[in-house]
C-alpha angles and dihedrals in degrees: 000000000000128000120254134352092074109031117244120263092238095074132051096221135102118239091257092060096050097043091242097108094118125077118303134306108270122217091235095052125097090230142108143151101311111260093230090068110095110224129219093247090051089056093044092047089054087054093057100266125140105232123211133171128197123178135018124005106178093165095112133277108195093126128027092249087067094057120112092247090054093051099057109290120121090204138015133193121171145052131321099208131067098254143355145150109317092217109029093033091219124137133188124208096189136315111335093001099103130132152144121280116187117108141188106199106313095338138077111267096222096141092050093050112106095162092257123159105263099234090061095036094055091047090051089049090048094049089050092055090052090049092054100040123088105242090211089070122072113257132188114201116187111197115190104176119201090223131121100036138098137304090069103229129152141157109270095238090067092056094060095076090055101052089121093068106085098189101089097209093051088048093053093045091051091052091048089055092049090052089049091049088053090050093054091045088053092048092051092051088052090054090054094042095054096041104256103107102084091061100031130109112205114200114191111187137160120211104218147355125286131270114237094199088070105035105284126126137200099173128181089021121086125250136010143256113311093030130102094231115108092261088063101042109027107088133186121242143150139194118222122187143129085233094069111113093206117033136194093023134123118243108213096181119121106263126176129194090249088065093071091073100059092032093055095037091053093043089051090052092248125143128254105206115229091235092054106111100220125191090180132077135215102254100172097115089049090053099037104036104020094244123152111282121242095227119097099173146017127211103211092187151296113222113185091178099056119104107283121241108252098222093043120119147152090254089059087052093050092250091296101089140017103239091201087078114094107240140143129192132181119204114173109304093346130092126189126196129187134177122009106337089185132243105004102188125127102232118194114212106288095234094140129097120290090230091058093055098043093112104016144037120234091231148091112274122210118206120217092214089098089086096230127158101159134053136175125197136179094223095188093057092029113030090159092063095228099135117058109206100181094108092048098049109034090155090061091046092054094050092051092046086054090052089051090052089053092049092048093052086065095048120118122218117285117259111213110130127188121269114280112214089205085073089074109121091222086076091050104053094278093300134116107237148111112327105162120095115228094235088051090053092051090047093052095044090049091056090056094224100112105125098276120150125192117249091201101116101181109143090320133100136192124242137178124229125214092276090058092250118141119239132174122236132180126233 
């Protein structure tokens, strides 16, 4: 799991409603999932569940209140950052900013570190939790595997079966996926061995598309990780359970990561408070019984801080929306994109020799000299986003732009504070961990200068001056 975009599966809110609509949470930032957001483990814990997390957190840790065990988990074993070495569990965030990132609860897990590959280590930890827990009592186990993510590392024995792939990155990536598959298999066997399986719902979900530069592939979809094209936002997943009414079927309903919260809370007989502002839906009947899903649209994101499209304008947005702003919206069969959606190439799997690709990619390049800042696709008919229909259906474009405007009116300010040098692990015993004192946090937040940027676009835009500070100007 990676922080927004997309939103984490632990909360039922779009990025624009958490303030995390820009980029990811950096290890050096005094930032985390806002504490006012109730999490999935908190809700399940209130319903009588034991809650455990194993794997990658990546929702911020600058103060103790942001840590997993303060956000609803009874236990936590894993990493706080978004990536790191699979064996040593060290991560550098720039020169002189390196530290250890393996934790048990809220402390560094030095004593439990045997230098084991993280995919296997996390599985062993999870199996141990299942072994010790009473299967007659409800259990929520959140497994956030580090794989598959850079750096590309994997035990040698998994590489043997992929000798036929000459591209080294692709070969390692395939081997890492095989190791992950084996881990899920072993976890499933443990569910059966210890008496959980017959009453278990296993959700397997990815959080974004692959990165071709490090072995991933989204072909034949367009775009890559960190883009708003389908290759960046359409993720694979499945639900496995004896409790499914209809098995071995494909669910074609619109499902967003925010839907896991209400779906699992309801399934676990928890309560959804009436005053909770949910962006997610209970999609269990759509998944289990093949019924029509309740979701009609998905706000992929609105990011007012992302680099503006040079050719974007209010005119291009029919006076309704500034198309320089990066945004993406799905309504039924239709998908609208504005601004700069990111790398728009179609990149076939890089299975070819590294030498062949030294100076070129085997792909279709799209040049930005066309001056576009708005696209409309019928995703059902054209999931590869090859035919822009924005000129042919201006009435649909206008309706979707109005929907963007409505969503944006509900957005909270962007949380993206500057780097804090006190985050350096050298000041914390060589470990990545909380560095902010609670009184300091309250003082900073009371001053109102905490890296928040308004998301109200109106007829205003953001600019940076020569010193890099953000200021607002009017058109």
